[in-house]
C-alpha positions, 0 to 999 in steps of 0.5 A: 612675594618671595624673592628668588635668585634665579629660576632654579631657586623658584623651582626648588622651593616647590619640589624641596622635601624628601618626597614631593618629587616622588609624589609627582611622579605617583600622581603622573603615573598611569596618564595622570589619573586621579589617585586616592591618598592610600593609593599614593602611599602605596606607590611610595614605600617608606612615606608616613601618612603624616608627611605625605599628607603635609607634602600633598598640602604644600603642593596643593598650595603651590598649585601643583596638585588638585584635591577633590573631595567627594560628599559621600560616606565613607569619605572620598578624596582624590588627588590628581596633578594640575596643568601647572604639575604636569608641566613640572613632571615634563620639566623633571623628566630629563633629570629621571633619564639622567638618573636612570643612566646613573643607576646603569653606570653604578650597577655596571661599576658594581658588577665589575667590582664584584667580578674583579673581587671574585677572580682575586 
């Protein structure tokens, strides 16, 4: 078992990576319905297939994401959040709310600076 300094250390170990938090968001959208790989990728512009696949595998290994493989042709694979994944998304919700406030503050500052610059 890995040794953690505190609870935040253990949480960051799971969500560490540029895309993991956004993958959690994408899988949690739409009342948590299962999503296919391509659909998840479309929700995350800029992520490569390789990175998305790797981070989904890591989230699956951590018990955050469930991967369902259907025995059909062509192959069908769906991803969804586990109970642990839903709990993690709920824990991240206040951070998301803080981020929305920050975006609004930065936008207001930008508009104020633009107004000052155009008045000069």
